[in-house]
C-alpha positions as CSV (number, residue, x, y, z in Angstrom):
1,X,7.1,-18.5,11.7
2,X,3.6,-17.2,10.5
3,X,3.6,-13.8,10.5
4,X,-0.2,-13.0,10.8
5,X,-1.7,-14.2,14.1
6,X,-5.5,-15.1,14.0
7,X,-8.3,-14.8,16.2
8,X,-6.4,-11.9,17.7
9,X,-7.7,-8.3,17.6
10,X,-6.3,-4.9,18.8
11,X,-8.7,-1.8,19.2
12,X,-7.0,1.6,20.0
13,X,-9.5,3.5,21.7
14,X,-8.9,6.9,23.7
15,X,-4.9,6.3,23.1
16,X,-5.2,3.0,25.1
17,X,-4.8,-0.4,23.5
18,X,-7.5,-3.1,24.0
19,X,-6.5,-6.9,22.9
20,X,-9.3,-9.5,22.3
21,X,-8.0,-12.9,21.7
22,X,-8.9,-16.6,21.9
23,X,-6.9,-19.1,24.1
24,X,-8.4,-22.4,25.4
25,X,-11.9,-22.0,24.2
26,X,-12.1,-18.7,26.0
27,X,-11.9,-15.2,24.7
28,X,-9.5,-13.0,26.7
29,X,-9.1,-9.1,27.1
30,X,-5.6,-7.6,27.9
31,X,-5.4,-3.8,28.5
32,X,-2.6,-1.6,27.8
33,X,-1.7,1.8,28.7
34,X,1.5,3.3,27.1
35,X,2.2,-0.2,25.7
36,X,2.5,-1.5,29.1
37,X,0.1,-4.4,30.5
38,X,-2.3,-3.1,33.2
39,X,-5.0,-5.9,33.1
40,X,-5.7,-9.2,31.7
41,X,-9.1,-11.5,32.4
42,X,-11.5,-13.7,30.7
43,X,-14.5,-12.1,29.2
44,X,-15.8,-15.1,27.5
45,X,-16.0,-19.0,27.9
46,X,-17.0,-21.4,25.6
47,X,-15.6,-19.9,22.1
48,X,-15.0,-22.0,19.2
49,X,-13.9,-19.5,17.0
50,X,-13.4,-15.8,17.5
51,X,-14.4,-14.2,13.9
52,X,-14.4,-10.3,14.3
53,X,-14.2,-7.7,17.0
54,X,-15.8,-4.4,15.1
55,X,-15.5,-0.9,16.6
56,X,-18.4,1.3,15.8
57,X,-18.4,5.0,14.9
58,X,-20.1,5.4,18.6
59,X,-17.0,3.9,19.9
60,X,-18.9,0.7,20.9
61,X,-17.3,-2.6,20.6
62,X,-18.9,-5.8,19.2
63,X,-17.3,-9.4,19.2
64,X,-18.7,-11.9,16.8
65,X,-17.6,-15.6,17.5
66,X,-18.9,-19.1,17.0
67,X,-19.8,-20.9,20.4
68,X,-19.0,-24.6,21.3
69,X,-22.4,-25.4,19.9
70,X,-21.6,-23.9,16.6
71,X,-23.9,-20.8,16.8
72,X,-22.8,-17.5,15.9
73,X,-23.0,-14.9,18.4
74,X,-22.6,-11.3,18.9
75,X,-21.6,-9.5,22.1
76,X,-21.5,-6.1,23.1
77,X,-18.8,-4.7,24.8
78,X,-19.1,-1.4,26.5
79,X,-17.9,0.5,29.8
80,X,-15.4,-2.2,30.1
81,X,-18.1,-4.9,30.5
82,X,-20.2,-7.4,28.3
83,X,-23.5,-5.6,28.8
84,X,-25.7,-7.9,26.1
85,X,-25.5,-10.9,23.8
86,X,-27.5,-12.3,21.1
87,X,-27.6,-15.4,18.5
88,X,-27.2,-14.3,15.0
89,X,-27.4,-17.8,13.5
90,X,-28.1,-21.3,15.0
91,X,-25.8,-23.0,12.7
92,X,-22.8,-21.9,10.6
93,X,-21.4,-23.8,7.8
94,X,-17.5,-24.4,8.0
95,X,-15.7,-22.3,5.5
96,X,-12.3,-21.3,5.2
97,X,-11.1,-17.8,6.3
98,X,-14.2,-16.1,7.5
99,X,-14.4,-12.3,7.8
100,X,-17.0,-10.0,9.0
101,X,-17.6,-6.3,8.6
102,X,-20.2,-4.0,9.7
103,X,-21.2,-1.5,6.8
104,X,-24.7,0.0,6.1
105,X,-26.5,-1.4,9.0
106,X,-25.7,-4.8,7.8
107,X,-23.0,-7.7,8.8
108,X,-21.1,-8.4,5.4
109,X,-19.8,-12.1,5.7
110,X,-17.0,-13.0,3.7
111,X,-15.4,-16.8,3.2
112,X,-13.7,-18.8,0.9
113,X,-15.2,-22.0,-0.7
114,X,-13.7,-25.1,-2.7
115,X,-15.7,-25.7,-6.1
116,X,-14.2,-28.6,-8.4
117,X,-10.6,-27.4,-7.0
118,X,-11.2,-23.8,-7.7
119,X,-11.2,-21.2,-4.8
120,X,-13.8,-18.6,-4.9
121,X,-14.8,-15.5,-2.6
122,X,-18.1,-15.9,-1.4
123,X,-20.3,-13.0,0.0
124,X,-23.4,-12.9,2.2
125,X,-25.5,-10.1,4.1
126,X,-27.1,-10.4,7.6
127,X,-29.3,-7.7,7.7
128,X,-30.5,-6.0,11.3
129,X,-33.6,-8.2,11.2
130,X,-31.4,-11.3,11.2
131,X,-32.2,-12.4,7.4
132,X,-29.3,-14.0,5.6
133,X,-29.1,-13.3,1.8
134,X,-28.1,-16.0,-0.6
135,X,-24.5,-16.5,-1.5
136,X,-22.9,-14.3,-4.0
137,X,-19.7,-15.6,-5.8
138,X,-17.6,-12.7,-6.0
139,X,-14.5,-14.2,-7.9
140,X,-11.9,-17.0,-8.1
141,X,-9.1,-16.4,-5.9
142,X,-5.3,-17.5,-5.4
143,X,-5.0,-18.9,-1.8
144,X,-1.6,-19.4,-1.7
145,X,-0.6,-16.9,1.0
146,X,-1.3,-16.7,4.5
147,X,-3.9,-13.9,4.3
148,X,-5.7,-14.8,1.0
149,X,-7.6,-11.5,0.7
150,X,-8.2,-8.1,2.8
151,X,-11.4,-6.3,3.5
152,X,-11.4,-2.3,3.9
153,X,-14.7,-1.3,5.6
154,X,-15.5,2.3,7.0
155,X,-18.7,4.3,7.4
156,X,-20.9,3.2,4.0
157,X,-17.6,1.9,2.0
158,X,-16.7,-1.9,1.5
159,X,-14.2,-3.1,-0.8
160,X,-12.1,-6.4,-0.9
161,X,-8.5,-6.8,-2.3
162,X,-7.0,-9.9,-3.5
163,X,-4.8,-11.9,-6.1
164,X,-7.0,-13.5,-9.2
165,X,-6.3,-17.0,-10.3
166,X,-4.2,-17.4,-13.3
167,X,-0.6,-16.1,-14.5
168,X,0.6,-13.7,-14.2
169,X,-0.3,-12.7,-10.7
170,X,-2.6,-10.0,-10.9
171,X,-3.7,-8.1,-7.6
172,X,-6.6,-6.0,-7.5
173,X,-9.9,-5.1,-5.9
174,X,-13.5,-4.9,-6.1
175,X,-16.0,-2.1,-4.5
176,X,-19.4,-2.9,-3.3
177,X,-22.2,-0.4,-4.4
178,X,-24.6,-0.5,-1.6
179,X,-27.2,1.4,-3.5
180,X,-27.3,-1.2,-6.5
181,X,-26.6,-4.0,-4.3
182,X,-23.9,-5.2,-6.2
183,X,-20.1,-5.5,-6.7
184,X,-18.1,-3.7,-9.4
185,X,-15.6,-5.2,-11.7
186,X,-12.4,-6.3,-11.1
187,X,-9.9,-3.3,-10.9
188,X,-6.1,-4.1,-11.5
189,X,-3.8,-2.6,-9.3
190,X,-0.7,-4.4,-10.7
191,X,0.8,-7.5,-12.2
192,X,3.9,-9.7,-11.2
193,X,5.4,-12.7,-13.0
194,X,6.7,-13.7,-9.6
195,X,4.4,-15.3,-6.6
196,X,3.2,-12.3,-4.5
197,X,4.2,-13.2,-0.9
198,X,2.0,-10.9,1.2
199,X,0.2,-7.5,0.5
200,X,-1.8,-4.8,2.5
201,X,-4.6,-2.5,1.1
202,X,-6.8,0.4,2.7
203,X,-9.4,2.4,1.2
204,X,-10.1,5.8,2.9
205,X,-13.1,7.3,1.0
206,X,-11.9,7.7,-2.6
207,X,-8.3,7.4,-1.9
208,X,-6.7,4.0,-2.1
209,X,-3.5,2.6,-0.8
210,X,-1.7,-0.8,-1.3
211,X,1.5,-2.5,-1.1
212,X,2.7,-6.2,-1.7
213,X,6.1,-8.3,-1.7
214,X,7.6,-10.7,-4.0
215,X,10.8,-12.3,-4.1
216,X,13.1,-12.8,-7.3
217,X,16.9,-13.9,-7.4
218,X,17.1,-14.1,-3.6
219,X,16.3,-10.2,-3.7
220,X,13.3,-8.8,-1.8
221,X,11.1,-6.4,-3.5
222,X,8.2,-4.3,-2.0
223,X,5.8,-2.3,-4.4
224,X,3.6,0.4,-3.1
225,X,1.1,2.9,-4.4
226,X,-1.7,5.5,-3.4
227,X,-4.1,7.4,-5.4
228,X,-7.7,7.6,-6.7
229,X,-7.5,6.2,-10.3
230,X,-4.2,5.0,-12.6
231,X,-2.3,4.6,-9.2
232,X,1.4,4.8,-9.9
233,X,3.5,2.0,-8.6
234,X,6.7,2.7,-6.5
235,X,9.2,-0.1,-6.5
236,X,11.6,-0.6,-3.5
237,X,14.4,-3.5,-4.2
238,X,16.3,-4.2,-1.4
239,X,19.4,-6.6,-1.3
240,X,18.4,-8.7,1.5
241,X,16.7,-12.2,1.0
242,X,13.3,-11.3,2.4
243,X,10.6,-8.8,3.6
244,X,9.4,-10.3,6.8
245,X,6.3,-8.2,7.3
246,X,4.6,-4.8,6.2
247,X,2.0,-2.6,7.3
248,X,0.2,0.8,5.7
249,X,-2.0,3.1,6.7
250,X,-3.5,6.3,5.1
251,X,-2.9,9.4,7.6
252,X,-5.4,12.5,8.2
253,X,-3.9,14.6,5.5
254,X,-4.1,11.5,2.9
255,X,-0.3,10.5,3.0
256,X,0.3,6.9,2.7
257,X,2.8,5.5,5.5
258,X,4.7,2.1,4.6
259,X,6.5,0.4,7.3
260,X,8.2,-3.0,6.7
261,X,10.5,-5.2,8.2
262,X,13.5,-6.4,6.2
263,X,16.2,-8.5,8.0
264,X,16.8,-6.7,11.5
265,X,16.0,-3.0,10.2
266,X,12.5,-1.9,10.3
267,X,12.1,0.8,7.5
268,X,9.6,3.6,7.5
269,X,8.6,5.9,4.4
270,X,6.1,8.4,3.4
271,X,4.0,8.6,0.0
272,X,1.9,11.1,-1.3
273,X,-0.1,11.1,-4.4
274,X,2.1,11.7,-7.6
275,X,5.3,12.4,-5.4
276,X,8.4,10.5,-4.9
277,X,8.7,8.2,-1.8
278,X,10.2,9.9,1.3
279,X,12.4,8.2,3.6
280,X,11.4,8.6,7.5
281,X,13.8,6.3,9.3
282,X,15.6,3.1,9.6
283,X,15.5,1.5,12.9
284,X,18.0,-1.1,13.7
285,X,16.7,-4.0,15.7
286,X,19.4,-6.3,17.5
287,X,18.1,-9.5,18.7
288,X,14.7,-9.7,17.4
289,X,12.7,-12.6,19.3
290,X,9.1,-11.6,18.3
291,X,7.4,-10.2,15.4
292,X,3.8,-10.6,14.6
293,X,1.0,-8.8,12.6
294,X,-2.6,-8.3,14.0
295,X,-5.9,-6.9,12.9
296,X,-6.2,-3.6,14.1
297,X,-8.9,-0.6,14.2
298,X,-8.8,2.8,15.9
299,X,-11.1,5.8,16.7
300,X,-8.6,8.0,14.8
301,X,-9.2,9.7,11.3
302,X,-7.0,7.7,9.7
303,X,-7.7,4.2,7.9
304,X,-5.5,1.2,9.0
305,X,-6.4,-2.4,9.4
306,X,-3.3,-4.0,10.7
307,X,-0.6,-3.6,13.2
308,X,2.7,-5.0,14.0
309,X,4.4,-5.8,17.3
310,X,8.0,-6.4,17.3
311,X,10.1,-7.3,20.5
312,X,13.9,-6.8,20.2
313,X,16.8,-5.4,22.3
314,X,15.8,-1.9,20.9
315,X,12.4,-2.4,22.8
316,X,8.7,-3.4,22.2
317,X,7.5,-1.7,19.0
318,X,3.5,-1.1,18.2
319,X,2.9,0.4,14.9
320,X,-0.3,1.9,16.3
321,X,-1.8,5.5,15.2
322,X,0.7,7.2,17.4
323,X,3.8,5.2,15.9
324,X,5.0,7.5,13.0
325,X,4.5,10.6,15.0
326,X,6.2,9.3,18.0
327,X,9.6,8.5,15.8
328,X,9.6,11.9,13.7
329,X,9.3,13.8,17.4
330,X,12.3,11.5,18.7
331,X,14.2,12.1,15.4
332,X,13.3,15.7,16.0
333,X,14.6,16.1,19.3
334,X,17.8,14.0,18.4
335,X,18.7,16.4,15.8
336,X,18.5,19.5,18.2
337,X,21.3,20.5,20.5
338,X,20.0,23.2,22.9
339,X,22.7,24.7,24.8
340,X,23.0,23.6,28.5
341,X,23.1,27.0,29.9
342,X,19.2,27.8,29.0
343,X,18.4,26.9,32.4
344,X,21.7,27.5,33.8
345,X,22.7,31.1,32.7
346,X,24.0,33.0,35.8
347,X,21.6,35.7,37.2
348,X,23.1,38.2,39.6
349,X,21.2,40.0,42.5
350,X,21.9,43.0,40.6
351,X,20.3,41.7,37.4
352,X,17.0,40.5,39.3
353,X,16.8,43.9,41.1
354,X,17.0,45.7,37.8
355,X,14.1,43.7,36.3
356,X,11.9,44.2,39.3
357,X,12.2,47.6,39.1
358,X,12.0,47.5,35.2
359,X,8.6,45.8,35.3
360,X,7.2,47.6,38.3
361,X,7.1,44.3,40.3
362,X,6.4,44.5,44.2
363,X,9.4,43.5,45.9
364,X,7.9,42.0,49.1
365,X,5.4,40.0,46.5
366,X,8.4,39.0,44.4
367,X,9.3,35.3,44.3
368,X,13.0,35.8,43.7
369,X,14.0,32.2,43.2
370,X,11.3,31.6,40.5
371,X,12.1,35.1,38.7
372,X,15.8,34.0,38.7
373,X,15.0,30.9,37.1
374,X,12.4,32.5,34.8
375,X,15.3,35.3,33.6
376,X,17.8,32.6,33.4
377,X,15.8,30.9,30.7
378,X,15.3,34.2,29.0
379,X,19.2,34.7,28.9
380,X,20.0,31.2,27.5
381,X,17.2,31.9,24.7
382,X,18.6,35.1,23.9
383,X,22.1,33.6,23.3
384,X,20.5,31.0,21.3
385,X,18.7,33.9,19.0
386,X,22.2,35.6,19.0
387,X,23.6,32.5,17.4
388,X,21.0,31.8,15.1
389,X,21.5,35.3,14.0
390,X,25.2,34.7,13.6
391,X,24.8,31.6,11.7
392,X,22.4,33.6,9.3
393,X,24.7,36.4,8.9
394,X,27.4,33.6,8.0
395,X,24.8,32.0,5.5
396,X,24.2,35.4,3.8
397,X,27.9,35.7,3.4
398,X,28.3,32.5,2.0
399,X,25.5,33.2,-0.4
400,X,27.3,36.2,-1.8
401,X,30.5,34.2,-2.1
402,X,28.3,31.5,-4.1
403,X,26.8,34.1,-6.4
404,X,30.4,35.6,-6.9
405,X,31.8,31.9,-8.0
406,X,28.4,31.4,-10.2
407,X,29.4,34.7,-11.9
408,X,32.9,33.8,-12.5
409,X,31.8,30.3,-13.7
410,X,29.4,32.3,-16.2
411,X,32.2,34.4,-17.4
412,X,34.2,31.3,-18.0
413,X,31.3,29.5,-19.6
414,X,31.1,32.4,-22.1
415,X,34.7,32.3,-22.8
416,X,34.6,28.5,-23.3
417,X,31.5,28.9,-25.8
418,X,33.4,31.8,-27.9
419,X,36.4,29.1,-28.1
420,X,34.1,26.4,-29.4
421,X,32.9,28.7,-32.1
422,X,36.1,29.8,-33.3
423,X,36.7,26.0,-33.2
424,X,33.6,25.2,-35.0
425,X,34.5,27.9,-37.8
426,X,38.1,26.4,-38.2
427,X,36.5,22.9,-38.5
428,X,34.0,24.3,-41.2
429,X,36.9,25.4,-42.8
430,X,39.1,22.3,-42.8
431,X,35.9,20.7,-44.3
432,X,35.8,22.9,-47.2
433,X,39.5,22.3,-47.7
434,X,39.1,18.5,-47.4
435,X,36.1,18.8,-50.4
436,X,38.4,20.6,-52.5
437,X,41.4,18.0,-52.2
438,X,38.8,15.3,-52.9
439,X,37.9,16.7,-56.1
440,X,41.5,17.1,-57.0
441,X,42.0,13.6,-56.0
442,X,39.0,12.3,-58.2
443,X,40.3,14.2,-61.2
444,X,43.8,12.5,-60.8
445,X,41.9,9.4,-60.4
446,X,40.1,9.7,-63.8
447,X,43.3,11.0,-65.4
448,X,45.1,7.8,-64.4
449,X,42.7,5.6,-65.6
450,X,42.5,7.3,-68.9
451,X,46.3,6.7,-69.2
452,X,45.8,2.9,-68.4
453,X,43.2,2.5,-71.1
454,X,45.5,3.7,-73.5
455,X,48.3,1.2,-72.8
456,X,46.1,-1.3,-72.2
457,X,46.7,-4.5,-74.4
458,X,43.8,-7.2,-75.8
459,X,45.0,-9.8,-73.0
460,X,44.4,-7.1,-70.3
461,X,40.9,-6.3,-72.2
462,X,40.0,-9.9,-72.3
463,X,40.7,-10.6,-68.5
464,X,38.8,-7.5,-67.5
465,X,35.5,-8.8,-69.4
466,X,36.1,-11.9,-67.6
467,X,36.3,-10.5,-64.3
468,X,33.3,-8.1,-65.2
469,X,31.5,-11.3,-66.0
470,X,32.3,-13.3,-62.9
471,X,31.0,-10.3,-60.7
472,X,27.6,-10.2,-62.8
473,X,27.3,-14.1,-62.0
474,X,28.2,-13.3,-58.4
475,X,25.7,-10.5,-58.0
476,X,23.1,-12.8,-59.4
477,X,23.9,-15.5,-57.1
478,X,23.7,-13.1,-54.4
479,X,20.3,-11.7,-55.4
480,X,19.0,-15.1,-55.4
481,X,20.0,-16.1,-52.0
482,X,18.5,-12.8,-50.8
483,X,15.1,-13.8,-52.3
484,X,15.2,-17.1,-51.0
485,X,16.0,-15.9,-47.5
486,X,13.1,-13.2,-47.9
487,X,10.8,-16.1,-48.6
488,X,12.0,-17.9,-45.9
489,X,11.4,-14.9,-43.2
490,X,7.9,-14.4,-44.7
491,X,7.1,-18.1,-44.2
492,X,8.5,-17.8,-40.7
493,X,6.7,-14.7,-39.9
494,X,3.6,-16.2,-41.1
495,X,3.8,-19.3,-39.0
496,X,4.8,-17.2,-35.9
497,X,1.6,-15.2,-36.5
498,X,-0.4,-18.3,-36.9
499,X,0.9,-19.7,-33.9
500,X,0.5,-16.9,-31.6
501,X,-3.2,-16.6,-33.1
502,X,-3.5,-20.3,-31.9
503,X,-2.0,-19.5,-28.5
504,X,-4.3,-16.7,-28.1
505,X,-7.3,-19.0,-28.8
506,X,-6.3,-21.5,-26.6
507,X,-5.8,-19.0,-23.8
508,X,-9.4,-17.5,-24.7
509,X,-10.9,-20.8,-24.5
510,X,-9.3,-21.6,-21.1
511,X,-10.6,-18.3,-19.6
512,X,-14.0,-19.2,-21.3
513,X,-13.9,-22.6,-19.8
514,X,-12.6,-21.1,-16.3
515,X,-15.5,-18.4,-16.4
516,X,-18.1,-21.2,-17.3
517,X,-17.0,-23.3,-14.6
518,X,-17.4,-20.7,-12.2
519,X,-20.8,-19.5,-13.6
520,X,-21.9,-23.4,-12.9
521,X,-20.5,-23.3,-9.7
522,X,-22.2,-20.1,-8.8
523,X,-25.7,-21.6,-10.2
524,X,-25.4,-24.7,-8.3
525,X,-24.4,-22.9,-5.2
526,X,-27.2,-20.6,-5.4
527,X,-29.6,-23.3,-6.3
528,X,-28.4,-25.2,-3.4
529,X,-28.8,-22.2,-1.3
530,X,-32.1,-21.3,-2.4
531,X,-33.5,-24.9,-1.8
532,X,-32.0,-25.0,1.5
533,X,-33.4,-21.6,2.5
534,X,-37.0,-22.0,1.2
535,X,-38.3,-23.9,4.2
536,X,-36.8,-21.5,6.4
537,X,-38.4,-18.6,4.5
538,X,-41.6,-20.2,4.6
539,X,-41.3,-20.5,8.3
540,X,-40.4,-16.9,8.7
541,X,-43.1,-15.9,6.5
542,X,-45.5,-17.7,8.6
543,X,-44.1,-15.9,11.7
544,X,-43.9,-12.5,10.1
545,X,-47.6,-12.3,8.9
546,X,-48.5,-12.8,12.7
547,X,-46.3,-9.6,13.7
548,X,-47.0,-7.4,10.7
549,X,-50.0,-5.6,12.4
550,X,-48.3,-4.9,15.7
551,X,-45.2,-3.8,13.8
552,X,-46.4,-1.3,11.6
553,X,-48.0,0.6,14.9
554,X,-44.0,0.7,16.2
555,X,-42.2,1.6,12.8
556,X,-42.2,5.2,12.9
557,X,-41.3,5.5,16.4
558,X,-38.5,3.1,16.1
559,X,-37.2,4.6,13.0
560,X,-36.9,7.9,14.7
561,X,-35.6,6.6,17.7
562,X,-32.9,4.5,15.7
563,X,-31.6,7.1,13.1
564,X,-28.8,8.0,15.6
565,X,-28.0,4.4,17.0
566,X,-25.2,2.1,15.5
567,X,-25.7,-0.8,13.7
568,X,-24.9,-3.1,16.5
569,X,-27.5,-1.1,18.9
570,X,-30.2,-1.7,16.3
571,X,-29.5,-5.3,16.3
572,X,-29.8,-5.7,19.9
573,X,-33.0,-3.4,20.2
574,X,-34.2,-5.9,17.3
575,X,-33.4,-9.0,19.7
576,X,-35.5,-7.1,22.8
């Protein structure tokens, strides 16, 4: 089962969910309130590919799609209707896995191209004047996973995360510099010796969060991290065979929340920068019959580009902006056991009349039934406060007992330390005695040897000389053998160094070859793109020369008027 649903986008706007998806060459809109479907209808006919659904800062929604003629269209959706549409380009080349993001008053187009069996990420910009820049090859990419790259776009920030070609599997990202109109170098997040199954990536201002999964020896692993630079990785290893799907986001207070499904358990964890991972909840899901991952955006101050939908006996789960909050609230409620008597405390007429007099309430104007209910709650809360006070008193008493136990343990510890010191002194004395005994033994041994020398006969002396000679010969042989071993080891080490040097040289040449191939393909693509655009650019220049004089008179007015408009609005104004 494919975990990611393409041509299907979810927008959270004003706490409602809007689902835009393509089916049978039509674009549908499904509206949800509190995760319940309330409306579903067709909004666009004749759609070949639904590329992107963009939520702008001014809460406008724009759909970018390719119609049956192969034209790239942009349609604006506001006030529950499509209010305008325009053609962005008359023809779109067929490329793999195209994504489009709106940043810096432009549409930023990403796609994958195959050049000499090498997959590369390509990048182009469509300005608000509908001018398409030449192709830029960002990098070689490993395309083995279902979602080969992830775009993180917000305000004036644009970043791309992917797994590079090569071994080990290296996951990282690049950031687009809008002022310089260029991409940064590849910034490595982590390396993995095993194939990376899937990954998540978000950037919120200068905070970066990511996660990825891999499997080794039938054990599922998920790695995550959050930080600004030099991000510390957190590895969570589970015994189950596979992590089905995962989702992350950065909250308003710059915490990372990780949600992932492993087996029939949905795990939820929290991670702050330079902190240990915090457990939130494990939700047991019986009889899971549906789970998918969708592209997602919302109007909240969080950064999140995906959402999970899981259906089981537990109920339907939507990991939208309120999911974690709702889980923590329900968990809090489940841990609170308020006494039933809060709303059921008995209030007598005597108590009621006493309080009416106490607070100078007009007896005729007083709603006694309301006052009874109100006083019942107050009594209930008084009982709870008294119970809590008693618990605090008990806790203080337990604290005193604990301190007494600590003092007793400290006393015992001091006694043990004194005993240890005594034992150490005794041990030192014993060591000194042992030394004295060893001296005496050595003296006795030397005396015994002298006596043996006196009684030794010539034959014994001759045999000792032979033994000594043999020992010297043995020692010489051992030295020769050690020298030979040393020489062999030196030769072996030299060979290893030489082999390592040659291997490094081979790897360097391979990388250089790959780089040259990429540069070659980049130049070829750029040349082809430039050749194909020359004629178009010439036509545009001719048309623009005729319009320059009239446009100069309107520039100041249009600039002042469009400063507060979204890119999408600017596009539509350009098309007027």
